[in-house]
Structures are given as structure tokens and as C-alpha cells.
N, C-alpha and C positions, 0 to 999 in steps of 0.2 A: 465480623468481616474485616480483614486488614486495610487499615487505611493506607493511601498512597499507591496501592497496586491497582493499576486498571483491570477490570474484568472484561476481557474482549470476548467476542464469539469464539467458541470451540474451533479449532483448527485440525483437520486430519489430514492435509496435504496442501501444497502450494501449486501454483501456476504461474509459468516464467515464459519469458521469450529471448533467453539468454542463459548464460551460464559463467561461472568462474574457472578459467584456466590458468595453468602455470607456464609462465614465459620467463626465460632468462633469470630463475630464481624467483620471480615475483606472480604473486596470485593476482589476475587481473580479470575484470569482466570481459565477456565476448557475447556481443549480440547475435541473435538468431533469426530465421525466417520462418519459423514455426512455434507453437505452443510446446511446452513440456510440462507435463503433470507428475509432480514427485510425491513421494512421501515426506515425513520430517526426519529421517534418517541419512545420515551423510557416511561414506566410506572414503578411501583415498582418491576415488575418481570423482567424487563430489556427491550431489543428492542422488539418492536411489529412488527410479521411478515407482511411482504408485501403480498398482495393478489397472487401475482404470485408464491409465494414459494408452495401454495396448488395446484396449476394449474400445477406445474412442476412435482408433485408427482404422481407415476403410480397409487397409491391409497393411501386412507387417513391413515397416520402414517408411510406409507413406508419409507425407507432410499432414501435421495436424494443424490446420487453419481455422477450425470451427468447433466450439464447445457447448452442447446443449446445458443449460444452466437454468436455475432458479434462485429468487434471492430470499434471504432470511426476512426481511423488513420490506414494511410500506413505505418508510420515512427514507426517501433518496439519501439524506444524509447519515443516517445509520449504516447504510450498505457501503457507502463509498465515504471516507475520511480523507480529506486532502488539506494540507497545510504545509507551510513552510518548515522545514526540519535541520536542525543544526545537531550533529553529534560529535563528540570527541572522537578522531579517527584513531587514536592509540587504544582507548578503551572500549569503544563503542558506546559508552555512556550518553544518553540523551541529554542534551544541554538547553535548549530552547526551541520552542514549538509556536509558530504565530501565522496569522491570516492575512496579513497585510494592514491590520488595525491594531491590534494588541499580541502580545505575546506571553507565554509563561517560560520564564527563564530561571535557571540553576544559578542562584548567587551566593556568597558568604552568608547572607541573611536567610537563606532558604529559597523556596520558590516564589519568585515575585511575577506580578502582572506588570507589564511594562508596554509601551508603544511599541507597534512593529512596523517599520517603514518599508518591508519586503527587501528582499536580498540586494536589489539595486541600490538601496539608500543606507543598507547597514555595514558598518565599519566592521562587525565580526564576520560579515558573509565574504570579505575580500577573499578571492582565490577560489571561488566555487564551494565554500565550506557550508553555505546553506543552499538547499534545492528544494523545489517542491517536491512533495512525496505523497502519493496516494495509495490508499490501501483498500481493496475492494474484496468483500466476502461474498461468495457464491456457493450454492449447493449443486454438486454433480450426483444425479442419480436419486434413488429415493430411500438409500439403506439408513440414513442418519439425517433426519429432517431438523435437526438442530446444530449438526455438525457442518463444517463449511472449507472449502479451499481458499487459500488466501492468494490474491495478485496483488503484487506490489509494484509500482513503477515511479520513476521521478521525471516521466515524459511529459511535456506540456500536451502532445496532442492526444495521447491517452487520456490523461485528467481532464482535459477540457471536453473531450468526446463522450467519455462515460458520463460526467456530470450532466451534460446536455441532455444525452439519451434518458437518463434517470429523471430528470425533471420532466421531459416530454411525456415518456410513459407513464408518470405518476399521472400527470394531468388527463391524458385521453382515457386511462384505464378507470378513472375515479378514485384513485388510490390504491389500486390493488397490484402493486408491484411484485409483493411475495408469491402472488398465484400466478403471475403472466409466465407462459413457456418462453423462455429466451434463450440467446445464443451469443456468446462471446465470439467474436470475429478478430481474425488478424488482418490489418490491411496495410498497404504499402502507398508510399507517396515519394516524390523528389522535390527537393527544395534546393535554393541557391545557397543555403548554408551547408546543406549536405552534398554540395559540388555535383549535383544531379543523381548521386547514387540513391538507390531506393533506402528509407527508413520505414520503419514497422511500428504501427500503434494499434491499441485494442478498441473496438467497437463494440456496440452492444445492440443486437437487433432482435424481432422477433424470430422463431425457429424458422428453419430454411424450409421453404414450400409452404409456409402458412402464411396467410394475409392477416393484416393488424386487427380487423373487425373479428376473425376467426379467434386469435389470441385474447381479445377481450373478452368474447362470448366463453372460452374456456376458462378464462381467470374467475368470471362470476360464478361459473357453476361449481369451480373449486373451492372458491371462498365459501359458497353456501352449505358445501359438503363439510368443510372445515367446522364452521360456526355449528352445524348440525349435530357433529361429533364433539362439540364442547372445547374446541381449540380457540383459545383466548389470545388473538394477535396483539390487541392494544396492550394487555398485560406484558406480554413479551417485550414488545418495544418499551415499555416503561422500565423494565428490568434492564434492558441492554444501555438505555440512557444513563441509568443510574451507574452501571457497571462502567462504562466509558469516565464518568464524571470522578470516580472513586480514585483515580490515579492523575497524576500532573501530565505523565507521558504514556502513550499508548505502549510503546516498546520497553521491555526491560533491557538491562546492560547486555544480557546474553543475547537477545534478538537483536539489538542493536549492533552488536559486533558484527553479525552476518548480513546485515542491511548496508553497514559501511563498507564492507569488502566488495558487495556486488554494485551499489549504487553511488558509494562516495570514494574512489579510490584516489589516492595521492598522484598527483602529475608526475611525480619521480618514480611512479610504479610499485611504492612501498606504503603501506598505511601506518609506519612506523614513525613516531614524532619524538622530539626531545622532551624533557620531564619538567624543568619549571622556570619561572621568571627569574632572572638575577643569578643563576648559576652558571653561565656561559653556553648553557644548551638552548636548542631552539624550544620555545615554549609550546606547549600543545594548546589546543582550544579552551580546555578547562582553566588553565592557567591564565589565559587572556581574559576570559569572562571574570576570574576572581579579582583580577588586577584592575580590570573597568569598575567592578562593582565597589573596589576599595577606593577607587579615585572619585566614584561618584557620593560614596558615604561621606568623604572628606571634603567634598566641594562646599 
């Protein structure tokens, strides 16, 4: 096994509530009021829709605001990983990931574990460089029981709501998250910060038309069927934990570039930054981290 490479759940597609569009020569994120399920292939117009996207819509062109899903794992923290993430906007390279207490940071000395003061108290997070980032893996349909669709978000509302729902469903079902029939739902709300305009976030509920008690009974029946067939859920989750722990960061540099473009746009509308400290050019985040590490090492 390659060390330093996080082994994440196999992804066959993406779930998004927005897209990247080109405006005035810059590629910028644009929010949407519906889900879009895409493949992992892009063309000049953006991500190519997955065939399941049309299957899920009640009619051609109808808004997609609910997706029936199942989860891969019983452990809530394996299904949804949420942390503060800092990327180099020029390269997409992950630089620092923290949980508000500790972080793993790329420095001149390698990957170090350091205190994490959260973005509000971190000098490297100035300017919105560090944001909460949530990654949720779900199954759509039964074609590939170990394949998943990935939903990524930097929205506090989605991360908070999904985290809470997962904890609650785990508790009331006796830990049977992986067999509960669930549904991703898009919800809207207005706040003072949004200037009363609607903002959209993702929620997780039992399937439409199904009571919670019915969903739990179905989960128990499905769990019994899986165990009878020899499906080892405990071993699957142990393998997933080991896979996540194998790498310092979940995203590779290639995946980070896509994430930066969609969720970490530069305020100027461009993701391009200068090259290095002391050259007269604007330093990028990697340069700042290395400069800060050098200061600490000589202090």
C-alpha cells in the first residue's frame, strides 16, 4: 500500500447544488436551487451529467430537490468528514486540515500536527483562505453497493444539518445507518446575512412518504438479510478507517484544484497567485506556510 495516499470511498459521480461558469474571462462558482448529479467527466461546458440525473427527475427539465440514498457506513463520521481546509489556490495542493483543536499542516519539515485555532483565530486563514469543508458519500440505487456519489460543501448550514441528522439517525436506529432508506433534500432559508434572499442547504431525512418507525423496521430487516448473506459491515468500516488514516489529506492535488475552483475562488475572480516570498511577487499560501514554518524553526 502506498503510504501518504488516503484511500477514500470509490466515487462514481458527484452531487452538487451549483456549478462553475465563465464570466468576464474568469471561471467563477454559481449557486443553484436544485441538485445536479454528474459523472466524473468534464467537457468545455462543465461536468457531464450522470445518467441517473435524468432518471431521478419526475419529468424532463423538472427541478431535482430530493434524491433517495443509502449510506456506506454505520459510523456517522465515516459517511461525513468535516474539517477546516486550507488549499494553495494556485496549485490546488492541500496545505492544512484542522478540526478546531489540532491540524495537520504541510511545512518545510513535512506534515506536522499543530494547534488549530479555527479560521477566526488563524493568521493563515485571513481573507477566507480557510473554510469548513464537508464531504458526504452516499449510494444512489443498488447497482454498485460499494460505489458512491460524493457531495462536497463549504456551507455551515449543510454541514451542521447533515452532521446532526447522521448522529440522530444513528442513535434512533441502533447504529444501522448503512441500511436506513434515506433521502437528500434541498431546503431554502433566508437570513440577514443573505439580505433576505433565499440560500439553499442540504438536509437528510427518511424517504418521502415513509415514517421513521417504518424506515427503522426496514433497516433492521435489511441488516439481517446482509448478515445472513455474509456481508461484514464491521470489517468494511475498519478498512475505511485505515484507508482514511493512510494519508495526511483526503484530496489529492488534482482533486484539490477542482475543489478550489468551485469553493475557494479568489475575491478578484481569479485563482492565480504570485510565486514566492522575496521576489516582488505576491506570495501564495504555500509560500506563506513555508515562511511561517521557517520563523517557528528559528524562534
